[in-house]
N, C-alpha and C positions, 0 to 999 in steps of 0.2 A: 162596386167594391164597398163593403160595409165599413162604417167608421170604427176605428179601433176603440174598444172600451177601456177605460182607465179607472183606477180607484177600486176600492173594496166595495163589494155588494152589500146592500143593507140587509141585515138578518131578517128572516121572516118572522111574523108575530109568534109562531109556535116556538121558535128558537129563543126569542126574547123572553117568553114566559119561562122556558126552562132555565135560562140564564138567571132570571129573577129568583126562581125557586131555589137554585143552587146557592145563590148569594144569601138568601134568607136562612137556608139550612146552615151554612157556615157561620152566620152571625148568631143563631140560636145555640149552636154547639159551643162557640167561643164564649157566649154569655153564660151558659151553664157553668163553664170552668171558672170564669172570673168571678161570678157571683158566689160560687162554692168556695173559692179561695179567699175572697175578701169581703163577702157580704154585700148587700145592696149599696150601702153608703160608701164602702171602700172601693167598689169596682168603678173603673173609669171607662167612659165610652171609647176613648182613644186606644186603650189597651185591648178592649173587645175587638175593635175594628182591626187592630194590628194582628191579633191572633187569628182573626178570620181572613186576613190578607186583603182587606177591601178598605175603601175610603170611609172614614167615620161619618160623613154626611149621609151615607146610605142607611144609617141607623134611623136618622130622622125621616128619610124618604120612605122607608118600608114600615117602620114601627112607630113613628111619631116621637122618637126620643128614648132615653134610657128607661123610663117607667113603662112605656109601651112594649119595649123589648122584654123587660122583665115579666110583664103580664102575659105576653105571648108565650114565653118560655114555660110559665106556670100552667097556662091553658093546655099546652102540648103534653105536659106531664099528667095533668088531670084526665086528659083524654086517654092517655096510655093506661092510667090506673082504671079508668071506667071500663075499658075493654077486658080487664082481667079480674074484676072484683064483683062478678055477678053473684047474686044470692045462692045460686045453684052450686057454686064452688064451695066445698066444705072448708071449715076454718083451718084445718091442718094444711091443705093444699094452698090456701090463700096466704098463710103465714110463710110457707116455704117459697112462694113466689116473691113476696116482699124481701125475704131474706136473700134469695138469689140475686134479685135486682140490686140490692144494696151492696152485696159482695162484688158484683160484676162491675159496678160503677158507683163508687163512694160519693160522688158529687151530690147525689140527691139527698143523702143522709146529712152531709155537711151543710148543704143549703138549709135543711130543716133546722139544724142547730143554730145557724146564723139567725134564722127567723125567730127562734125561741129567745135568743140572747137579746134581740132588738125589740122583743115584746110586740112584734108586728101582728096587728089584728087581722084575722082571716077576712078576705074579701067575700062578696056574695057567692061567687062560683065555689070557693073552697068551703064555705058554709053549707052550700047545697050538697056538695060531695060528702061532707061529714054526716049530714043528716041522712042521705041515701045509704051510706055504709052502716049507720046505726040501725036503720030499718032492716037491712040485710042481716045484721047481727041478731035482731029480734026474730027474724024468720028462721035463722039457724037454731035459735033457742026453741022455737015452736016445734021444730022437727026432731029435737032431742040431742042435738050436738052440744048444747050448753045447758047445764042444770037450771031448772026453773027458779031456784033460789039465788042465782047469781045476777049481779047488776051487769047488763049488757054494755053499758057505757064504760064501766071499769074494765071489763074483759077487752073491749076494743082498745082502750088506752094501753092496757098491759101488752097486747099483741103488737101494737105499734112500737112500744119501748123494746121489746124483745128483738124485733127486726132491726131496730136502729142501733142497739147497744154495741154490737161488734165494731162498728165504724166509730162511734163516739168514744168507746172504751178500747180502742184498738191495742194499746200497749198492755192493758190489763188482760185482754183476750189472749195475747201472745204468751204472757207469763203463765196463764192458767192452762192453756192448751198445748203449749210447747211448739206451736207453729203459728205463722201469720195467718190473718184471715183470708188471704188470697190463695192459701193452700187448700186443695180439694179435701184434705182430711178434716179441716176445720168445718167446712160446709156440711160434711157428712155427720160428724159427731154432734155438732151444735143443732143441725137440722133434725136429726133423728131424735134427739132429746126434746126438742120443741114439739115434735109430733106426739110424743108420749104425754107431754104436759097438756096439749090440746085434748087428747083422748080422755084425760082425767077430768076435764071441764064438764063432761056429761054425767059425772057421778055425783050424787048427793052425799055429802059428808055430815055426819051427825056428831056433836060433841060427846065426849066420854060420859057415861052415866045416863045417857038418853035411854029411857025405858021403852020407847016406841019400837015395834017390830021392824 
């Protein structure tokens, strides 16, 4: 007769890895919410852990602490951005993607505002992404999407601002459009107008009185 087994079985390595990934995913989601609501300085690891439903010591275990969690969250966003910002994507589609992202989840835009208010210097990864995106903007200019006389750095900054504006100026947007930014009507009206603005970037405008043909 075989001895009766008692106690719980130990989870296999694959199950432990899945549990770890689920825990890290919960922490990253909770961190995005807390950092978006309170900024880096105002967010507390205890609140992040409580929102994720895990022990706060796991933040140190998986990420090395609050800063490590913040950096991991940033890297994840930069990777998502990298997947959708190829130079082959035209400027209008790129802007519509950023706009849709910000309207669907306002946390990214609010986090950007906190970074601006704190005058946080971009880290090396963010600097590399900005340079890559600027190179992509120059390539769009080379193929005629942006007029040769326009400064691509200025264009890039303007597009970023247009995508962020509805979240940062939410109350103003509601007054101007008569609907909140989470209403599909807003996304359609604002997005269509942005697409027309982008189309105008390809045109060279000459001041009145210019005698050139």
